[in-house]
C-alpha positions as CSV (number, residue, x, y, z in Angstrom):
1,X,74.5,103.7,64.6
2,X,75.8,100.7,65.5
3,X,78.7,98.9,64.3
4,X,78.1,95.9,61.6
5,X,78.8,92.9,63.9
6,X,82.3,91.6,63.7
7,X,83.8,95.1,63.5
8,X,85.0,95.3,67.3
9,X,86.9,91.7,66.7
10,X,88.7,92.9,63.5
11,X,90.2,95.8,65.0
12,X,91.1,94.3,68.2
13,X,93.1,92.2,65.8
14,X,94.5,94.8,64.4
15,X,95.7,96.6,67.7
16,X,96.7,93.5,68.4
17,X,98.8,93.0,65.0
18,X,100.4,96.8,65.9
19,X,101.4,95.8,69.2
20,X,103.7,93.0,68.2
21,X,105.2,95.3,65.3
22,X,105.9,98.3,67.5
23,X,107.4,95.2,70.1
24,X,109.2,94.0,67.3
25,X,111.0,97.6,66.2
26,X,112.0,97.9,69.6
27,X,113.3,94.6,69.6
28,X,115.0,95.4,66.3
29,X,116.4,99.0,68.0
30,X,118.0,98.2,70.4
31,X,120.0,94.9,69.6
32,X,117.5,92.5,71.4
33,X,116.2,89.5,70.8
34,X,112.0,89.6,70.7
35,X,110.7,87.7,73.0
36,X,107.5,86.0,72.6
37,X,104.9,87.2,75.3
38,X,104.1,83.8,77.0
39,X,107.9,83.4,78.4
40,X,108.4,85.4,82.0
41,X,111.6,87.8,81.2
42,X,114.1,88.9,84.1
43,X,112.6,91.5,85.7
44,X,109.3,89.5,86.5
45,X,111.6,86.4,87.8
46,X,113.5,89.0,90.0
47,X,110.4,90.3,91.3
48,X,109.2,86.8,92.2
49,X,112.5,85.7,93.4
50,X,112.8,88.6,95.5
51,X,109.7,87.7,97.6
52,X,110.5,83.7,97.9
53,X,113.8,84.9,99.3
54,X,111.9,86.9,101.4
55,X,110.0,83.9,102.9
56,X,113.0,81.5,103.2
57,X,115.5,83.9,104.7
58,X,111.7,85.0,107.2
59,X,111.1,81.5,108.3
60,X,114.8,80.9,108.9
61,X,115.1,83.8,110.8
62,X,111.9,83.1,113.0
63,X,113.3,79.1,113.3
64,X,117.4,80.9,114.4
65,X,115.4,83.3,116.7
66,X,113.7,81.0,118.4
67,X,116.8,77.9,118.5
68,X,118.9,81.1,120.1
69,X,116.7,81.7,122.7
70,X,116.0,78.4,123.8
71,X,119.8,77.9,123.7
72,X,120.6,81.1,125.3
73,X,119.7,79.1,129.1
74,X,122.4,76.9,128.3
75,X,126.6,77.5,129.5
76,X,128.2,76.1,126.0
77,X,131.9,76.0,125.0
78,X,132.6,78.4,122.0
79,X,132.9,74.9,120.2
80,X,130.0,73.7,120.7
81,X,129.0,77.2,119.7
82,X,130.6,77.1,116.1
83,X,129.2,73.6,115.7
84,X,125.8,74.6,116.5
85,X,126.1,77.6,113.8
86,X,127.5,75.2,111.2
87,X,124.4,72.6,111.6
88,X,122.2,75.6,111.1
89,X,124.2,76.6,108.2
90,X,123.8,73.4,106.7
91,X,119.9,73.2,107.8
92,X,119.2,76.9,106.3
93,X,120.9,75.4,103.0
94,X,118.9,72.3,102.7
95,X,115.6,74.2,103.6
96,X,116.3,76.8,100.8
97,X,116.7,74.0,98.3
98,X,114.1,72.0,99.8
99,X,111.9,75.3,99.1
100,X,112.2,75.5,95.2
101,X,112.4,72.1,94.2
102,X,109.1,71.0,96.6
103,X,107.3,73.6,95.0
104,X,108.9,73.9,90.9
105,X,108.0,70.1,91.1
106,X,104.9,70.2,92.8
107,X,103.0,72.8,91.4
108,X,105.7,74.3,89.2
109,X,104.9,77.8,90.9
110,X,106.9,79.1,94.3
111,X,104.4,81.0,95.9
112,X,106.4,84.3,94.4
113,X,106.2,82.9,91.2
114,X,102.3,82.4,91.8
115,X,102.2,86.2,93.1
116,X,103.6,87.2,89.5
117,X,102.0,84.6,87.9
118,X,105.2,82.7,86.4
119,X,105.5,78.7,86.1
120,X,108.7,76.7,85.9
121,X,108.3,74.1,83.2
122,X,109.8,71.4,81.0
123,X,111.3,72.6,77.8
124,X,110.6,70.2,75.5
125,X,107.1,68.9,76.5
126,X,105.8,71.7,79.1
127,X,105.5,69.2,81.7
128,X,105.8,70.1,85.1
129,X,110.1,68.7,86.0
130,X,111.2,66.1,88.4
131,X,112.3,66.8,92.1
132,X,115.9,66.2,91.5
133,X,115.9,68.0,88.4
134,X,114.4,70.8,90.2
135,X,117.3,70.9,93.0
136,X,119.6,71.0,90.4
137,X,117.9,74.2,88.3
138,X,118.3,75.9,91.8
139,X,122.1,74.5,92.0
140,X,122.7,75.6,88.5
141,X,120.6,78.8,89.5
142,X,124.0,79.5,92.1
143,X,126.1,78.7,89.6
144,X,124.9,81.3,87.1
145,X,125.0,84.6,90.2
146,X,128.4,83.5,90.4
147,X,130.5,85.6,87.5
148,X,128.4,88.7,88.5
149,X,124.3,87.6,87.6
150,X,126.4,86.8,83.9
151,X,124.6,83.9,83.7
152,X,121.2,85.9,84.2
153,X,121.8,88.3,81.7
154,X,121.7,85.6,79.3
155,X,117.7,85.7,79.5
156,X,117.5,89.3,77.7
157,X,119.1,87.9,74.5
158,X,117.8,84.2,74.5
159,X,114.4,83.9,72.7
160,X,112.2,81.9,75.1
161,X,114.2,84.3,78.0
162,X,116.6,81.4,79.3
163,X,119.0,81.8,81.9
164,X,122.5,79.9,82.2
165,X,120.3,77.4,84.7
166,X,117.1,76.9,82.4
167,X,119.3,75.8,79.9
168,X,121.8,73.6,81.9
169,X,118.3,72.2,83.4
170,X,116.1,72.2,80.3
171,X,113.2,74.1,81.7
172,X,111.5,77.2,80.7
173,X,109.1,80.1,82.7
174,X,106.4,80.8,81.1
175,X,102.8,82.8,82.5
176,X,100.7,80.8,84.2
177,X,97.6,80.3,82.7
178,X,94.3,82.0,84.9
179,X,92.4,79.7,86.4
180,X,88.5,80.1,85.7
181,X,86.5,81.5,88.1
182,X,84.5,79.2,90.1
183,X,81.5,80.4,88.7
184,X,82.4,80.8,85.2
185,X,80.6,77.6,82.4
186,X,77.5,76.7,85.2
């Protein structure tokens, strides 16, 4: 016999409610604050940042190798080599800040964030953040890393999974809504 209409919906709602109760019980047992499902946690964000780090450093390594190869045919004094190394370090820093600031302020997602389906948003109105605030957020991220990552460990105990850099920049990281398939709705 088939089930009456709506019974499947009731069962799914009951299963969802049971999952929420289990997650709350786990949070109480471990002493951690419950994280709402809409906010990205520490592990998801770390994987996204590692992917972005690979992109940033991979591009920097290719550019540095090309420049080094071109400069290797020239015989320069060691002082000039030090100056070129300092310039290279400055360019790498600007490239890193620019990469994150551009993506966070334009789409809210770096390629690593897109891979993990998360997005940086303003904490108050859930809108996109401006480029200056995105650059400051990156700087605050470096500060959060300094005391052995203590500024990032805050995410584990915050109800919106915010680290020190999120609090200072007034941002949250949420799971991105899945785009509707092209064929849907036609």
